[in-house]
Each structure stands twice: as structure tokens, then as C-alpha cells.
One Martini backbone bead per residue (centre of mass of N, CA, C, O) as a GRO file, in nm:
protein
  299
    1UNK     BB    1   0.094   0.033   0.016
    2UNK     BB    2   0.071   0.364   0.007
    3UNK     BB    3   0.282   0.619   0.131
    4UNK     BB    4   0.349   0.907   0.280
    5UNK     BB    5   0.567   1.178   0.174
    6UNK     BB    6   0.814   1.370   0.127
    7UNK     BB    7   0.950   1.607  -0.087
    8UNK     BB    8   1.271   1.636  -0.192
    9UNK     BB    9   1.199   1.778  -0.470
   10UNK     BB   10   1.049   2.113  -0.430
   11UNK     BB   11   1.078   2.315  -0.674
   12UNK     BB   12   0.816   2.231  -0.829
   13UNK     BB   13   0.596   2.185  -0.611
   14UNK     BB   14   0.574   2.469  -0.485
   15UNK     BB   15   0.421   2.602  -0.721
   16UNK     BB   16   0.159   2.431  -0.681
   17UNK     BB   17   0.118   2.457  -0.379
   18UNK     BB   18   0.077   2.772  -0.375
   19UNK     BB   19  -0.186   2.763  -0.569
   20UNK     BB   20  -0.364   2.518  -0.425
   21UNK     BB   21  -0.289   2.462  -0.103
   22UNK     BB   22  -0.073   2.241  -0.100
   23UNK     BB   23   0.115   1.999   0.006
   24UNK     BB   24   0.347   1.767  -0.055
   25UNK     BB   25   0.203   1.545   0.112
   26UNK     BB   26  -0.064   1.540  -0.081
   27UNK     BB   27   0.115   1.472  -0.371
   28UNK     BB   28   0.313   1.243  -0.232
   29UNK     BB   29   0.416   0.911  -0.313
   30UNK     BB   30   0.526   0.594  -0.187
   31UNK     BB   31   0.676   0.305  -0.312
   32UNK     BB   32   0.799   0.018  -0.360
   33UNK     BB   33   1.093  -0.061  -0.502
   34UNK     BB   34   1.001  -0.335  -0.664
   35UNK     BB   35   0.815  -0.159  -0.863
   36UNK     BB   36   1.069  -0.022  -0.975
   37UNK     BB   37   1.148  -0.086  -1.334
   38UNK     BB   38   1.187   0.196  -1.466
   39UNK     BB   39   1.408   0.334  -1.667
   40UNK     BB   40   1.549   0.554  -1.880
   41UNK     BB   41   1.511   0.395  -2.139
   42UNK     BB   42   1.214   0.308  -2.104
   43UNK     BB   43   1.104   0.594  -2.074
   44UNK     BB   44   1.189   0.689  -2.355
   45UNK     BB   45   1.026   0.461  -2.507
   46UNK     BB   46   0.753   0.550  -2.407
   47UNK     BB   47   0.761   0.803  -2.586
   48UNK     BB   48   0.857   0.711  -2.861
   49UNK     BB   49   0.627   0.492  -2.908
   50UNK     BB   50   0.384   0.689  -2.887
   51UNK     BB   51   0.458   0.877  -3.113
   52UNK     BB   52   0.551   0.653  -3.304
   53UNK     BB   53   0.358   0.592  -3.591
   54UNK     BB   54   0.158   0.671  -3.859
   55UNK     BB   55   0.219   0.976  -3.899
   56UNK     BB   56   0.512   0.985  -4.042
   57UNK     BB   57   0.388   0.808  -4.302
   58UNK     BB   58   0.109   0.998  -4.368
   59UNK     BB   59   0.129   1.312  -4.317
   60UNK     BB   60   0.323   1.455  -4.520
   61UNK     BB   61   0.123   1.455  -4.762
   62UNK     BB   62  -0.096   1.633  -4.615
   63UNK     BB   63   0.087   1.882  -4.569
   64UNK     BB   64   0.151   1.935  -4.872
   65UNK     BB   65  -0.141   1.966  -4.969
   66UNK     BB   66  -0.209   2.216  -4.774
   67UNK     BB   67   0.051   2.412  -4.859
   68UNK     BB   68   0.204   2.338  -5.163
   69UNK     BB   69   0.495   2.321  -5.024
   70UNK     BB   70   0.805   2.225  -4.903
   71UNK     BB   71   0.888   2.472  -4.730
   72UNK     BB   72   0.617   2.504  -4.567
   73UNK     BB   73   0.609   2.211  -4.460
   74UNK     BB   74   0.880   2.234  -4.294
   75UNK     BB   75   0.787   2.474  -4.123
   76UNK     BB   76   0.546   2.327  -3.984
   77UNK     BB   77   0.717   2.114  -3.843
   78UNK     BB   78   0.879   2.319  -3.673
   79UNK     BB   79   0.640   2.443  -3.530
   80UNK     BB   80   0.528   2.179  -3.402
   81UNK     BB   81   0.785   2.106  -3.246
   82UNK     BB   82   0.781   2.353  -3.055
   83UNK     BB   83   0.504   2.302  -2.930
   84UNK     BB   84   0.580   2.023  -2.819
   85UNK     BB   85   0.810   2.108  -2.632
   86UNK     BB   86   0.642   2.295  -2.452
   87UNK     BB   87   0.450   2.077  -2.354
   88UNK     BB   88   0.664   1.894  -2.241
   89UNK     BB   89   0.754   2.088  -2.013
   90UNK     BB   90   0.493   2.086  -1.860
   91UNK     BB   91   0.495   1.783  -1.793
   92UNK     BB   92   0.767   1.785  -1.649
   93UNK     BB   93   0.681   1.969  -1.416
   94UNK     BB   94   0.453   1.796  -1.312
   95UNK     BB   95   0.613   1.530  -1.280
   96UNK     BB   96   0.813   1.647  -1.061
   97UNK     BB   97   0.583   1.729  -0.850
   98UNK     BB   98   0.405   1.444  -0.934
   99UNK     BB   99   0.558   1.131  -0.891
  100UNK     BB  100   0.297   0.959  -1.021
  101UNK     BB  101   0.050   0.789  -1.108
  102UNK     BB  102  -0.189   0.936  -1.386
  103UNK     BB  103  -0.121   1.219  -1.465
  104UNK     BB  104  -0.364   1.438  -1.533
  105UNK     BB  105  -0.534   1.365  -1.296
  106UNK     BB  106  -0.338   1.480  -1.077
  107UNK     BB  107  -0.331   1.773  -1.191
  108UNK     BB  108  -0.621   1.844  -1.179
  109UNK     BB  109  -0.665   1.782  -0.877
  110UNK     BB  110  -0.459   2.006  -0.785
  111UNK     BB  111  -0.612   2.249  -0.915
  112UNK     BB  112  -0.912   2.115  -0.886
  113UNK     BB  113  -1.067   2.082  -0.570
  114UNK     BB  114  -1.354   2.212  -0.658
  115UNK     BB  115  -1.531   1.980  -0.646
  116UNK     BB  116  -1.512   1.688  -0.519
  117UNK     BB  117  -1.440   1.455  -0.782
  118UNK     BB  118  -1.510   1.597  -1.050
  119UNK     BB  119  -1.252   1.560  -1.213
  120UNK     BB  120  -1.242   1.258  -1.189
  121UNK     BB  121  -1.500   1.193  -1.330
  122UNK     BB  122  -1.449   1.337  -1.599
  123UNK     BB  123  -1.191   1.179  -1.671
  124UNK     BB  124  -1.318   0.897  -1.670
  125UNK     BB  125  -1.518   0.955  -1.898
  126UNK     BB  126  -1.310   1.035  -2.115
  127UNK     BB  127  -1.172   0.757  -2.123
  128UNK     BB  128  -1.418   0.570  -2.157
  129UNK     BB  129  -1.577   0.711  -2.404
  130UNK     BB  130  -1.340   0.770  -2.621
  131UNK     BB  131  -1.130   0.551  -2.658
  132UNK     BB  132  -0.823   0.585  -2.777
  133UNK     BB  133  -0.712   0.291  -2.768
  134UNK     BB  134  -0.920   0.166  -2.959
  135UNK     BB  135  -0.852   0.344  -3.207
  136UNK     BB  136  -0.567   0.241  -3.239
  137UNK     BB  137  -0.627  -0.058  -3.274
  138UNK     BB  138  -0.797  -0.040  -3.529
  139UNK     BB  139  -0.567   0.068  -3.706
  140UNK     BB  140  -0.379  -0.173  -3.651
  141UNK     BB  141  -0.567  -0.385  -3.780
  142UNK     BB  142  -0.570  -0.258  -4.064
  143UNK     BB  143  -0.267  -0.280  -4.120
  144UNK     BB  144  -0.222  -0.579  -4.080
  145UNK     BB  145  -0.421  -0.672  -4.298
  146UNK     BB  146  -0.273  -0.537  -4.532
  147UNK     BB  147  -0.001  -0.673  -4.495
  148UNK     BB  148  -0.158  -0.968  -4.528
  149UNK     BB  149  -0.366  -0.948  -4.762
  150UNK     BB  150  -0.646  -0.871  -4.623
  151UNK     BB  151  -0.961  -0.827  -4.611
  152UNK     BB  152  -1.133  -0.549  -4.487
  153UNK     BB  153  -1.344  -0.548  -4.204
  154UNK     BB  154  -1.513  -0.488  -3.929
  155UNK     BB  155  -1.449  -0.763  -3.774
  156UNK     BB  156  -1.138  -0.822  -3.829
  157UNK     BB  157  -1.042  -0.549  -3.722
  158UNK     BB  158  -1.165  -0.577  -3.424
  159UNK     BB  159  -1.028  -0.848  -3.360
  160UNK     BB  160  -0.740  -0.735  -3.364
  161UNK     BB  161  -0.777  -0.515  -3.165
  162UNK     BB  162  -0.864  -0.679  -2.924
  163UNK     BB  163  -0.610  -0.856  -2.909
  164UNK     BB  164  -0.410  -0.622  -2.869
  165UNK     BB  165  -0.524  -0.509  -2.599
  166UNK     BB  166  -0.527  -0.769  -2.438
  167UNK     BB  167  -0.236  -0.840  -2.450
  168UNK     BB  168  -0.126  -0.578  -2.327
  169UNK     BB  169  -0.263  -0.619  -2.064
  170UNK     BB  170  -0.159  -0.900  -1.967
  171UNK     BB  171   0.145  -0.828  -1.971
  172UNK     BB  172   0.140  -0.572  -1.777
  173UNK     BB  173  -0.029  -0.726  -1.537
  174UNK     BB  174   0.193  -0.982  -1.499
  175UNK     BB  175   0.470  -0.851  -1.665
  176UNK     BB  176   0.661  -0.577  -1.668
  177UNK     BB  177   0.928  -0.673  -1.786
  178UNK     BB  178   0.821  -0.786  -2.046
  179UNK     BB  179   0.684  -0.523  -2.141
  180UNK     BB  180   0.942  -0.355  -2.157
  181UNK     BB  181   1.091  -0.537  -2.356
  182UNK     BB  182   0.885  -0.516  -2.585
  183UNK     BB  183   0.885  -0.204  -2.623
  184UNK     BB  184   1.181  -0.181  -2.684
  185UNK     BB  185   1.191  -0.358  -2.936
  186UNK     BB  186   0.980  -0.191  -3.097
  187UNK     BB  187   1.153   0.068  -3.082
  188UNK     BB  188   1.388  -0.044  -3.254
  189UNK     BB  189   1.235  -0.122  -3.506
  190UNK     BB  190   1.140   0.174  -3.570
  191UNK     BB  191   1.422   0.294  -3.587
  192UNK     BB  192   1.523   0.124  -3.826
  193UNK     BB  193   1.308   0.206  -4.033
  194UNK     BB  194   1.378   0.508  -4.026
  195UNK     BB  195   1.680   0.477  -4.100
  196UNK     BB  196   1.630   0.367  -4.383
  197UNK     BB  197   1.484   0.614  -4.487
  198UNK     BB  198   1.718   0.816  -4.434
  199UNK     BB  199   1.932   0.677  -4.613
  200UNK     BB  200   1.777   0.686  -4.869
  201UNK     BB  201   1.768   0.998  -4.875
  202UNK     BB  202   2.071   1.040  -4.904
  203UNK     BB  203   2.104   0.890  -5.163
  204UNK     BB  204   1.920   1.079  -5.318
  205UNK     BB  205   2.087   1.340  -5.271
  206UNK     BB  206   2.342   1.180  -5.423
  207UNK     BB  207   2.200   1.056  -5.701
  208UNK     BB  208   2.099   0.747  -5.619
  209UNK     BB  209   1.899   0.697  -5.896
  210UNK     BB  210   1.669   0.544  -6.135
  211UNK     BB  211   1.549   0.819  -6.141
  212UNK     BB  212   1.452   1.127  -6.155
  213UNK     BB  213   1.533   1.403  -5.993
  214UNK     BB  214   1.316   1.595  -5.812
  215UNK     BB  215   1.407   1.874  -5.701
  216UNK     BB  216   1.246   2.013  -5.428
  217UNK     BB  217   1.472   2.242  -5.323
  218UNK     BB  218   1.398   2.405  -5.558
  219UNK     BB  219   1.184   2.629  -5.503
  220UNK     BB  220   1.034   2.540  -5.222
  221UNK     BB  221   0.783   2.777  -5.241
  222UNK     BB  222   0.646   2.658  -5.468
  223UNK     BB  223   0.287   2.671  -5.443
  224UNK     BB  224   0.194   2.825  -5.225
  225UNK     BB  225  -0.058   2.846  -4.989
  226UNK     BB  226  -0.288   3.110  -4.847
  227UNK     BB  227  -0.439   2.919  -4.649
  228UNK     BB  228  -0.548   2.914  -4.332
  229UNK     BB  229  -0.682   2.640  -4.318
  230UNK     BB  230  -0.426   2.477  -4.417
  231UNK     BB  231  -0.227   2.569  -4.196
  232UNK     BB  232  -0.385   2.483  -3.945
  233UNK     BB  233  -0.431   2.181  -4.028
  234UNK     BB  234  -0.128   2.114  -4.054
  235UNK     BB  235  -0.047   2.184  -3.762
  236UNK     BB  236  -0.234   1.986  -3.628
  237UNK     BB  237  -0.109   1.728  -3.756
  238UNK     BB  238   0.165   1.762  -3.630
  239UNK     BB  239   0.084   1.768  -3.333
  240UNK     BB  240  -0.047   1.486  -3.342
  241UNK     BB  241   0.238   1.341  -3.412
  242UNK     BB  242   0.332   1.427  -3.094
  243UNK     BB  243   0.162   1.247  -2.940
  244UNK     BB  244   0.308   1.120  -2.618
  245UNK     BB  245   0.513   1.293  -2.426
  246UNK     BB  246   0.339   1.192  -2.155
  247UNK     BB  247   0.377   0.880  -2.096
  248UNK     BB  248   0.571   0.866  -1.843
  249UNK     BB  249   0.372   0.997  -1.635
  250UNK     BB  250   0.191   0.723  -1.587
  251UNK     BB  251   0.476   0.562  -1.444
  252UNK     BB  252   0.617   0.686  -1.181
  253UNK     BB  253   0.574   0.461  -0.959
  254UNK     BB  254   0.761   0.256  -1.165
  255UNK     BB  255   1.006   0.456  -1.133
  256UNK     BB  256   1.331   0.516  -1.116
  257UNK     BB  257   1.395   0.801  -0.998
  258UNK     BB  258   1.173   0.993  -1.135
  259UNK     BB  259   1.289   1.270  -1.168
  260UNK     BB  260   1.562   1.205  -1.300
  261UNK     BB  261   1.441   1.036  -1.530
  262UNK     BB  262   1.263   1.257  -1.656
  263UNK     BB  263   1.489   1.467  -1.719
  264UNK     BB  264   1.605   1.265  -1.939
  265UNK     BB  265   1.374   1.125  -2.111
  266UNK     BB  266   1.217   1.361  -2.230
  267UNK     BB  267   1.445   1.509  -2.397
  268UNK     BB  268   1.524   1.248  -2.550
  269UNK     BB  269   1.252   1.173  -2.685
  270UNK     BB  270   1.178   1.454  -2.826
  271UNK     BB  271   1.446   1.496  -2.976
  272UNK     BB  272   1.458   1.237  -3.142
  273UNK     BB  273   1.187   1.273  -3.288
  274UNK     BB  274   1.242   1.547  -3.419
  275UNK     BB  275   1.483   1.468  -3.592
  276UNK     BB  276   1.346   1.231  -3.742
  277UNK     BB  277   1.124   1.381  -3.871
  278UNK     BB  278   1.292   1.571  -4.048
  279UNK     BB  279   1.456   1.349  -4.196
  280UNK     BB  280   1.214   1.212  -4.322
  281UNK     BB  281   1.108   1.447  -4.486
  282UNK     BB  282   1.360   1.485  -4.657
  283UNK     BB  283   1.361   1.203  -4.775
  284UNK     BB  284   1.106   1.224  -4.931
  285UNK     BB  285   1.181   1.482  -5.103
  286UNK     BB  286   1.443   1.344  -5.226
  287UNK     BB  287   1.266   1.087  -5.379
  288UNK     BB  288   0.990   1.238  -5.419
  289UNK     BB  289   0.775   1.380  -5.606
  290UNK     BB  290   0.565   1.619  -5.543
  291UNK     BB  291   0.298   1.500  -5.689
  292UNK     BB  292   0.328   1.224  -5.524
  293UNK     BB  293   0.345   1.330  -5.225
  294UNK     BB  294   0.050   1.459  -5.213
  295UNK     BB  295  -0.070   1.131  -5.251
  296UNK     BB  296   0.084   0.995  -5.027
  297UNK     BB  297   0.003   0.667  -4.872
  298UNK     BB  298   0.092   0.473  -4.597
  299UNK     BB  299  -0.004   0.129  -4.519
   0.00000   0.00000   0.00000
């Protein structure tokens, strides 16, 4: 059972405590050390794996179609990256102040204290009714069936989704160490796939192509669309591609030395994703002609 303890590093906690009228003792809990199995590498992969999904493979084409030019498309990716980093810093501050499982639930409860349990009930309804995990698993089911060259229908797609969620739940509920090992392996696989794309882009920039070089970086802003709707929608899509930088905050009670680990894992995770996202976009534009890029969707 969790027992209350004083916050050793209260530099961040004091800011929240002063505003909401709570002491560190109200917001900090300590669990047994044998539960803390998440290290710095695993925490960084929690962030990396949650962010890197289908977004970077399918979103660049949509961004290009909305902006109309390679130059503005890359600029939108940089703007989205900056916004994501700023959001990441907010979660880093909250996580250091309240280093225990729960993420936004804890932070909302610390800020909105009255009426009691109102925020808790609202957040529980949000998680239960919107079901973001089920949405991700349905997309996973669709992609797996496409990769297996199986016709996708409503039932087999949801069957794979249910199996995905159930398997993940069982693994993490029964053996945390096995779950960490699995997610680290999957993270490495994602990293290898992205590295292959980036290296292929470098080869394309070097002219090692069997087709005519796209030359997308000459007059990079040619064709730029002045639509405010297109720019805002493109920026939203980029920000959505970065969703997941708060993932390590949900498991801080199971993290070794959570404050120190978070200080290292969060910047490492968001920085690595930011660099990879930009390099992948450059690789796409180095190898694929602009007209084809604007309609390219990777399944």
C-alpha cells in the first residue's frame, strides 16, 4: 500500500503547492522499491513508442497537400515541433512536482480541488467514453490486415484490435518486466525502419536514383497556398503526430528515481523524435517527386 512522504525535490512542487493550497505531503506518495522497474532507457522508449506511429508515415503527404510547397511544409513541421517541445516542458514540470502514476488525473486534481471528485469523475468519463486506446488498436488492426493482404471488414479489423488491446493488458498486468522488454524491442524496430528511410533519403540526395531526381528543394516555396485553413489544419496534423510526449508521466510510481529519470528521458525522447521527423521529411522530398508526394499515403 502507498504511504505518504515528503517531497525531496520540492523545487517544482512548491510552485503547484503555493497555487492550489496543498502541501507536498498531499501530492507525493512513495511505493515499494521492488515496483520501480522502469529505468531511463525504458522511460525514453515509453515516449518514443507512443509518439512514433502511423503519423510520420502518412502525415507528410497531407501536410504537403495542405500547404502546397515543400518549404512551407517543412516550416510547419518545425513550428509543430516547437509547440510539442513547449507542451513537453509543461508535462515535465508537472511530473517532477507529482511523481506518481496517473498523469493528467493527478495534475487536474491538484489544480481543481472543488467540488471534490468532480475532476476525477470527468476525467474517468473522458477516458472511458472516448476510448482513444481502442481507436489506435482499430487502426493497428487495419494496417496489420493490409500488410497480410487480407480483405479488411468491420469484424476482422475489430477482432485484431481486441486481440491487440487484450494482449497488451495481460502482458503489462502479469509481467511488467516482459512488457518493458517488448516495448523496448518494438521501439528499436521502429528506429531501424526510420533509419532505413533516412539513409535512403541521403542516397537520393547524393543522386543515387534509378529515376529522375525530384529536385524538390530548388524553389522550395513554389506553389505555396495562402489558405489559413490549410496552414492551421496542417499545423494541427503535425501537433497530433507528436502526441504521446506525456506517456512516461503515467507510470512514475513504477519508475526508478522518477524525478531524475524524467529529467533525462523526456528531453531525450522528444529530441530524438524531433530530429527523426525532420530527417524523414527531408528523405521523402529527396526521393519522391512533389506531385506524387502530395497524394502519397503509406498503408
